[in-house]
N, C-alpha and C positions, 0 to 999 in steps of 0.2 A: 637597331639600325632603321635608318629611314626608309619607308616603303619604296620611293623612288630609286633608292640605290639597290635595293633588293631586286626589283624588277629589272633593272639595268643589268646587274650581275646574271640574273637568270637568262635573259636574252643573249648575253655574250656566251654562257655556257651551252645554250641551245644551238648557236651558230657553230660552236666548235664541235658539238656532237654531230650535227648535220654534215659538217665537213668530213668528218671521219667516216660517215655512213654512206659514202659514195661507192656504189657497186663497182667491184673490180670485173674486168672481163674473165669470163670463165676460161680456165686452162684445161688443156687436153689431159686426160689421165695417162700416167706413164705406162710403159710397156709392162711392168711388173703387176700393175693393177689389172690392165686389159687382160693379160695371160691368166691371172687368177680367176677372173669372172669367166673367162672362156672355159677353163677347166670345170668350174662349177656348173656351168650350163651343159657341158658334155656329161658330166657325171649324172645330172638330173635326167637328161634324155635317156641314158642307159638304164637308170633305175626305173623309169617309166615304161620301158619296153616289156611287153608280155614275154613270159618265159625266161627272163633274166634272173628272177628271184629263185633262190634255191631253198627248198625246205629241208631241214635236218631232223 
């Protein structure tokens, strides 16, 4: 393959990849995800409280 053709194909592929890599706007997490993380946070707070751990 001629070097100029290879370079032209390389530039074309680079342009395609750059067009695909455009950042999309961030979307808000759905209710299920927010609820799950809230439950994790509450659980961690309860576990960190003094006197909540029981020794058997």
